[in-house]
Wavefront OBJ file of the C-alpha trace (Angstrom):
o trace
v 80.489 112.755 113.531
v 82.669 111.610 116.425
v 86.388 111.790 115.911
v 89.645 110.135 116.826
v 93.239 111.154 116.371
v 93.670 112.168 112.707
v 94.985 109.376 110.512
v 98.629 109.195 109.567
v 99.497 111.470 106.687
v 101.277 108.706 104.767
v 98.981 106.474 102.677
v 98.459 102.844 103.635
v 100.811 101.336 101.008
v 103.651 103.555 102.192
v 103.018 102.792 105.874
v 102.907 99.090 105.079
v 106.100 99.154 103.024
v 107.899 101.139 105.707
v 106.951 98.552 108.323
v 107.949 95.599 106.168
v 111.333 97.227 105.539
v 112.081 97.573 109.275
v 113.425 94.210 110.497
v 114.319 95.582 113.945
v 110.761 96.689 114.608
v 109.298 93.496 113.224
v 111.539 91.340 115.400
v 110.697 93.362 118.513
v 106.935 93.195 117.902
v 107.037 89.490 117.061
v 108.961 88.719 120.245
v 106.615 90.749 122.458
v 103.395 89.351 121.007
v 104.716 85.790 121.048
v 105.649 86.093 124.735
v 102.289 87.634 125.642
v 100.341 84.952 123.768
v 102.357 82.201 125.441
v 101.789 83.871 128.794
v 98.029 83.808 128.263
v 98.077 80.098 127.390
v 100.152 79.289 130.476
v 97.954 81.394 132.753
v 94.729 79.691 131.691
v 96.372 76.265 131.910
v 97.434 76.924 135.498
v 94.112 78.447 136.597
v 91.171 76.010 136.222
v 88.452 78.516 137.273
v 89.609 80.947 134.569
v 87.324 79.768 131.779
v 84.178 79.757 133.941
v 84.958 83.272 135.170
v 85.545 84.428 131.609
v 82.094 83.214 130.557
v 80.510 85.030 133.505
v 82.470 88.155 132.584
v 81.026 88.106 129.062
v 77.527 87.947 130.512
v 78.274 90.846 132.878
v 79.576 93.070 130.061
v 76.635 92.365 127.770
v 74.144 92.908 130.577
v 75.726 96.278 131.384
v 75.419 97.430 127.776
v 71.761 96.388 127.739
v 71.073 98.703 130.706
v 73.754 101.316 130.103
v 71.630 104.467 130.400
v 70.211 103.467 133.767
v 73.646 102.411 135.014
v 75.215 105.715 133.961
v 72.526 107.592 135.876
v 73.140 105.443 138.946
v 76.890 105.916 138.586
v 76.543 109.683 138.288
v 74.413 109.920 141.412
v 76.844 107.879 143.473
v 79.950 109.760 142.294
v 78.316 113.073 143.139
v 77.130 111.738 146.506
v 80.799 111.119 147.365
v 81.857 114.653 146.439
v 82.923 114.079 142.838
v 81.861 115.809 139.651
v 80.516 114.048 136.563
v 80.200 115.419 133.050
v 79.123 113.799 129.777
v 81.358 114.474 126.775
v 80.074 113.839 123.275
v 83.499 114.021 121.638
v 87.135 115.160 121.833
v 86.453 118.901 121.880
v 84.067 118.570 124.836
v 86.681 116.750 126.900
v 89.358 119.269 125.981
v 87.206 122.241 126.963
v 86.222 120.714 130.292
v 89.780 119.786 131.272
v 91.094 123.199 130.225
v 88.367 124.969 132.220
v 89.468 123.070 135.338
v 93.131 123.798 134.656
v 92.509 127.534 134.188
v 90.349 127.758 137.290
v 93.075 126.068 139.336
v 95.900 127.995 137.687
v 97.414 124.682 136.615
v 100.502 124.493 134.424
v 101.701 120.878 134.713
v 99.746 117.691 134.063
v 100.735 114.064 134.638
v 98.857 111.258 132.923
v 98.520 107.581 133.606
v 98.143 105.266 130.620
v 94.795 105.835 128.931
v 93.578 104.692 125.527
v 90.519 106.953 125.815
v 92.663 110.098 126.035
v 94.842 108.827 123.183
v 91.679 108.313 121.160
v 90.667 111.970 121.478
v 94.191 113.435 121.241
v 93.844 115.057 124.663
v 97.588 115.655 125.032
v 97.655 117.650 121.818
v 94.686 119.736 122.938
v 96.241 120.571 126.293
v 99.695 121.280 124.898
v 98.191 123.615 122.287
v 96.720 125.587 125.191
v 100.140 125.922 126.851
v 99.994 123.135 129.445
v 102.937 120.809 130.058
v 101.736 117.199 129.826
v 103.843 114.214 130.864
v 102.952 110.572 130.283
v 103.995 108.456 133.282
v 103.501 104.875 132.103
v 106.976 103.727 131.053
v 105.878 102.680 127.571
v 103.835 105.849 127.051
v 106.731 107.948 128.369
v 109.016 106.384 125.761
v 106.468 106.952 122.998
v 105.955 110.549 124.058
v 109.699 111.210 123.876
v 109.763 109.599 120.425
v 106.685 111.612 119.320
v 104.959 108.483 118.090
v 101.651 106.692 118.506
v 101.374 103.641 120.775
v 102.360 100.428 119.036
v 100.277 98.081 121.188
v 97.304 98.539 123.512
v 99.204 97.048 126.463
v 102.805 97.662 125.427
v 102.973 101.069 123.726
v 106.716 100.778 123.042
v 106.687 97.125 121.964
v 108.396 98.088 118.703
v 111.387 99.728 120.415
v 114.645 98.006 121.302
v 116.566 98.819 124.473
v 119.232 100.533 122.385
v 116.634 102.810 120.808
v 115.166 103.587 124.231
v 118.619 104.431 125.594
v 119.127 106.889 122.724
v 115.785 108.567 123.527
v 116.700 108.837 127.217
v 120.119 110.268 126.372
v 118.462 112.944 124.278
v 116.043 113.738 127.102
v 118.914 113.879 129.608
v 120.768 116.358 127.390
v 117.632 118.484 127.095
v 116.982 118.584 130.843
v 120.603 118.634 132.015
v 120.471 115.441 134.086
v 122.695 112.373 134.195
v 121.864 110.015 131.305
v 121.647 106.221 131.626
v 125.071 104.592 131.335
v 123.930 101.581 129.276
v 120.875 99.950 127.744
v 120.386 97.484 130.604
v 116.759 97.365 131.708
v 117.429 98.341 135.383
v 119.449 101.368 134.264
v 116.769 102.528 131.845
v 113.913 102.116 134.321
v 115.912 103.885 137.034
v 116.426 106.881 134.734
v 112.698 107.024 133.922
v 111.830 106.716 137.611
v 114.060 109.645 138.540
v 112.607 111.821 135.812
v 108.998 110.954 136.505
v 109.224 111.314 140.273
v 109.896 115.019 139.823
v 106.923 115.272 137.483
v 104.575 113.673 140.024
v 105.705 116.027 142.790
v 105.283 119.152 140.664
v 102.015 118.272 138.921
v 98.898 120.394 139.358
v 96.503 117.941 137.694
v 96.538 114.166 137.314
v 94.626 112.555 134.429
v 93.792 108.867 134.109
v 91.530 106.635 132.134
v 89.617 103.814 133.765
v 89.253 100.090 133.251
v 85.802 99.868 134.830
v 83.195 102.025 136.558
v 81.053 100.392 139.260
v 77.598 101.936 139.148
v 76.340 100.761 142.558
v 79.026 102.724 144.451
v 80.330 105.256 141.910
v 83.802 103.698 141.982
v 86.538 104.131 139.365
v 88.698 101.020 138.877
v 92.278 101.302 137.600
v 94.410 98.283 136.701
v 98.158 98.901 136.272
v 101.467 97.096 136.607
v 103.775 100.000 137.445
v 102.134 102.031 140.176
v 102.148 105.232 138.158
v 98.353 105.225 138.295
v 98.385 105.581 142.073
v 100.936 108.396 141.928
v 98.791 110.206 139.357
v 95.608 109.872 141.397
v 97.006 110.634 144.853
v 99.680 113.357 144.549
v 98.180 116.133 142.340
v 95.413 118.193 143.967
v 93.039 117.483 141.062
v 92.255 114.085 139.519
v 90.384 113.912 136.218
v 89.351 110.489 134.888
v 88.339 110.257 131.225
v 86.468 106.984 130.724
v 84.328 105.620 127.904
v 80.673 105.111 128.772
v 81.091 101.450 127.768
v 83.250 100.749 130.834
v 80.358 100.862 133.309
v 79.361 97.668 135.150
v 76.431 97.210 137.469
v 77.798 95.709 140.673
v 80.915 94.636 142.529
v 79.917 91.050 141.847
v 80.181 91.783 138.118
v 83.492 93.526 138.665
v 84.844 90.506 140.533
v 84.626 88.284 137.451
v 85.973 91.022 135.167
v 89.054 92.076 137.122
v 91.132 89.109 136.030
v 90.186 89.095 132.373
v 92.578 91.768 131.095
v 95.681 90.427 132.876
v 94.807 86.788 132.136
v 94.282 87.297 128.417
v 96.630 90.209 127.864
v 99.770 89.600 129.910
v 99.314 86.100 131.288
v 98.977 87.272 134.901
v 96.409 85.957 137.358
v 95.947 89.538 138.547
v 97.618 92.851 137.767
v 100.230 94.252 140.131
v 98.105 97.237 141.175
v 94.320 97.426 141.312
v 93.008 100.771 142.595
v 89.453 101.638 143.631
v 88.702 105.368 143.719
v 85.412 106.639 145.074
v 85.437 110.425 145.083
v 88.056 112.905 146.345
v 89.985 112.880 149.604
v 87.727 112.964 152.636
v 88.292 114.855 155.911
v 90.939 113.092 157.964
v 92.478 111.231 155.016
v 96.170 111.861 154.351
v 96.327 111.432 150.578
v 94.155 111.739 147.532
v 93.015 114.696 145.430
v 91.065 117.701 146.607
v 88.835 117.400 143.522
v 87.715 114.361 141.547
v 86.175 114.768 138.098
v 84.762 111.918 136.007
v 84.403 112.656 132.294
v 82.162 110.089 130.593
v 83.269 109.905 126.974
v 80.805 108.938 124.255
v 82.600 109.664 120.963
v 80.313 107.434 118.924
v 79.800 104.661 121.442
v 76.119 105.330 122.049
v 75.462 105.120 118.309
v 76.660 101.500 118.340
v 74.153 100.431 120.996
v 71.324 98.386 119.536
v 73.223 97.762 116.299
v 74.909 94.591 115.075
v 78.208 96.129 116.234
v 77.137 96.545 119.880
v 79.319 93.689 121.120
v 82.437 95.636 120.091
v 81.769 97.788 123.168
v 82.404 94.791 125.436
v 86.124 95.045 124.556
v 88.254 95.336 127.690
v 91.398 96.475 125.822
v 93.376 93.384 126.825
v 95.287 93.234 123.544
v 94.849 89.462 123.145
v 93.679 89.842 119.543
v 96.830 91.780 118.653
v 99.056 89.100 120.123
v 97.783 86.400 117.751
v 97.162 88.473 114.617
v 99.602 87.586 111.811
v 99.159 91.012 110.208
v 99.928 92.880 113.438
v 102.885 90.598 114.135
v 104.265 91.403 110.698
v 103.758 95.169 110.392
v 103.403 96.329 114.025
v 100.963 98.885 115.366
v 102.420 102.019 113.789
v 101.435 100.983 110.267
v 97.725 101.061 111.133
v 97.830 104.856 111.322
v 95.413 104.848 114.251
v 95.490 104.701 118.029
v 93.747 101.329 117.959
v 95.692 98.729 115.989
v 95.342 95.008 115.390
v 91.963 93.341 114.796
v 90.096 95.487 117.321
v 91.533 98.585 115.656
v 90.453 97.367 112.221
v 86.871 97.384 113.534
v 86.852 100.107 116.181
v 88.670 102.835 114.242
v 86.127 102.969 111.379
v 83.193 102.627 113.790
v 84.271 105.514 116.036
v 85.761 107.774 113.394
v 83.685 106.845 110.350
v 84.554 104.379 107.615
v 85.985 107.204 105.497
v 88.542 107.716 108.260
v 90.332 104.407 107.630
v 88.807 102.473 104.704
v 92.046 100.575 104.148
v 91.941 98.776 107.506
v 88.995 96.378 107.001
v 89.955 95.500 103.430
v 93.754 95.298 103.769
v 94.791 94.754 107.391
v 93.136 91.395 108.003
v 94.036 87.909 106.757
v 90.687 86.400 107.818
v 92.434 83.688 109.826
v 89.899 84.060 112.709
v 92.682 83.849 115.336
v 91.368 87.054 116.936
v 87.923 85.521 117.454
v 89.430 82.560 119.272
v 91.680 84.795 121.402
v 89.081 87.373 122.486
v 87.969 86.756 126.091
v 84.765 88.726 125.452
v 83.829 86.550 122.430
v 83.665 89.524 120.059
v 83.021 88.343 116.491
v 85.763 90.481 114.980
v 86.063 88.573 111.662
v 82.317 88.910 111.053
v 82.456 92.641 111.747
v 85.421 93.082 109.421
v 83.518 91.324 106.627
v 80.508 93.563 107.287
v 82.674 96.674 107.004
v 84.115 95.336 103.743
v 80.594 94.846 102.398
v 79.689 98.373 103.464
v 82.660 99.763 101.539
v 81.516 97.916 98.429
v 77.913 99.045 98.849
v 79.081 102.660 99.187
v 81.400 102.289 96.169
v 84.365 103.356 98.270
v 86.837 101.318 96.229
v 88.659 103.128 93.389
v 86.875 102.854 90.046
v 89.702 100.791 88.555
v 89.417 98.242 91.354
v 85.635 98.019 91.058
v 85.769 97.565 87.301
v 88.522 94.949 87.560
v 86.613 92.804 90.043
v 83.341 93.262 88.173
v 84.968 92.037 84.949
v 86.675 89.209 86.804
v 83.385 88.150 88.375
v 81.568 88.134 85.037
v 84.283 86.087 83.346
v 84.451 83.528 86.118
v 80.680 83.203 86.225
v 80.944 80.857 83.239
v 83.215 77.860 82.584
v 84.260 79.300 79.237
v 85.283 82.599 80.815
v 87.247 80.833 83.539
v 89.168 78.740 81.009
v 89.871 81.747 78.804
v 91.341 83.768 81.707
v 93.481 80.806 82.750
v 94.973 80.592 79.273
v 95.478 84.383 79.169
v 97.195 84.387 82.581
v 99.462 81.545 81.537
v 100.631 83.529 78.510
v 100.869 86.899 80.281
v 102.859 85.650 83.256
v 105.943 84.906 81.167
v 107.171 88.510 81.353
v 107.076 88.436 85.164
v 108.640 85.080 85.929
v 111.874 84.988 87.923
v 113.365 81.653 88.986
v 110.038 79.913 88.600
v 108.065 82.455 90.679
v 105.886 85.432 89.820
v 107.463 88.775 90.820
v 106.484 92.400 90.247
v 103.276 91.518 88.465
v 101.130 94.407 87.178
v 97.870 95.825 88.464
v 96.111 94.338 91.454
v 98.312 91.246 91.291
v 101.314 93.455 91.981
v 100.235 94.063 95.559
v 100.197 90.328 96.147
v 103.533 89.494 94.541
v 105.289 92.463 96.172
v 105.204 90.739 99.572
v 104.723 87.057 98.761
v 106.320 84.295 96.740
v 103.553 83.529 94.288
v 103.576 80.285 92.250
v 102.844 80.637 88.539
v 99.739 79.464 86.752
v 100.220 75.769 85.969
v 101.307 74.770 82.501
v 98.247 72.553 82.353
v 95.001 73.220 84.198
v 92.998 70.467 85.867
v 90.327 70.756 83.187
v 92.922 70.347 80.452
v 94.469 67.378 82.245
v 91.067 65.752 82.697
v 90.063 66.302 79.069
v 93.335 64.719 77.929
v 92.710 61.710 80.167
v 89.022 61.359 79.289
v 88.266 63.002 75.933
v 84.771 64.393 75.636
v 84.089 64.404 79.401
v 84.094 68.214 79.641
v 81.979 70.454 77.459
l 1 2 3 4 5 6 7 8 9 10 11 12 13 14 15 16 17 18 19 20 21 22 23 24 25 26 27 28 29 30 31 32 33 34 35 36 37 38 39 40 41 42 43 44 45 46 47 48 49 50 51 52 53 54 55 56 57 58 59 60 61 62 63 64 65 66 67 68 69 70 71 72 73 74 75 76 77 78 79 80 81 82 83 84 85 86 87 88 89 90 91 92 93 94 95 96 97 98 99 100 101 102 103 104 105 106 107 108 109 110 111 112 113 114 115 116 117 118 119 120 121 122 123 124 125 126 127 128 129 130 131 132 133 134 135 136 137 138 139 140 141 142 143 144 145 146 147 148 149 150 151 152 153 154 155 156 157 158 159 160 161 162 163 164 165 166 167 168 169 170 171 172 173 174 175 176 177 178 179 180 181 182 183 184 185 186 187 188 189 190 191 192 193 194 195 196 197 198 199 200 201 202 203 204 205 206 207 208 209 210 211 212 213 214 215 216 217 218 219 220 221 222 223 224 225 226 227 228 229 230 231 232 233 234 235 236 237 238 239 240 241 242 243 244 245 246 247 248 249 250 251 252 253 254 255 256 257 258 259 260 261 262 263 264 265 266 267 268 269 270 271 272 273 274 275 276 277 278 279 280 281 282 283 284 285 286 287 288 289 290 291 292 293 294 295 296 297 298 299 300 301 302 303 304 305 306 307 308 309 310 311 312 313 314 315 316 317 318 319 320 321 322 323 324 325 326 327 328 329 330 331 332 333 334 335 336 337 338 339 340 341 342 343 344 345 346 347 348 349 350 351 352 353 354 355 356 357 358 359 360 361 362 363 364 365 366 367 368 369 370 371 372 373 374 375 376 377 378 379 380 381 382 383 384 385 386 387 388 389 390 391 392 393 394 395 396 397 398 399 400 401 402 403 404 405 406 407 408 409 410 411 412 413 414 415 416 417 418 419 420 421 422 423 424 425 426 427 428 429 430 431 432 433 434 435 436 437 438 439 440 441 442 443 444 445 446 447 448 449 450 451 452 453 454 455 456 457 458 459 460 461 462 463 464 465 466 467 468 469 470 471 472 473 474 475 476 477 478 479 480 481
């Protein structure tokens, strides 16, 4: 079974309660997602060709998945023809072994990484650090999260849940540890200047640079990196070895396909017409070139992706990690990414985490981390039917009897009672009597059993003193039997 980063040790109810009790985090996440969603709307409004290109991009992604094995073979041949190395990795351990073999052969001690969800997915940092390597994240958000020893909060903005004051405190602690001058205030320019000074030294001293990849162009063997900070180019050009860990689902056939895909992540994710930096890497440095790595290694990560091909979940692999679904999700906006207990949060995480790691890995996500509002379906540029997939995963949990026995018995009894008019009326009368012990100022609070989870986070109205059926019978005696 493929694997992802182990789930959070705290159970879902505790993670959820912790998030709901953190107003600072909730305000920070709400502000970030609101701004990103508004940016997307403005970008599409100002760019008339955007919608037509998006539709073509969907076609390109689905076509690539339909021919993925042939495209991966073509990609491999072209990367190797340009002096690079390609290896297939079934799961996290395979990637870790390969990267460590390269590091040991080169005598490497220090690694710099550009932002990569694929390496987060397989806990590559933890594998390398356990073997004695020093690993430094160089994306500003990832750098902050690494210092805080936390998971990313958002696919695009890993530190979206942090305030500037919290970031300043982290940087002050890092400055004390390394003996450098700390930032003097929590102003954004001061904080970014501190990070830049720290990371510049890391780039210059690194033995290996590791990146992910947004796309892989099969016809030329080209790795495509999309960033907004430039750390990707420092990671790929300064260290003597560049290792790219990329999911097999990121392959596209041609540059024409890439052309319609390049804008989709910035348009839908950050509201930009194009990202600040777009890098095309085709093999290692060639004779006569002044920069670039001596070695280029492409690790094609499977980790359960191939098993999804040909299934009803195949379209999930068209995801371009733009984060648009997170930005509109009311659950994500309320509890933030940390509460999901997984690298992938928001609607895509609710689907992708169980699919890649097994439903046993995170059974609470499909059943509890979705409000079924369908906002994610409307926001997804790749037209992924996330609500339908979430419902399918919920059905699978029921079919496998993964719910606790008490929950299954409760819903079974409820279903049988409500299958008849008499049962429905009897439960309404029972609820009306039983609610009296839990009424506070005309609202239900701290109700028992399954109802308690609802009333713990919502203002719930009480059962009416008179049901519609009772009202109708009083108005028209004998009309209901």
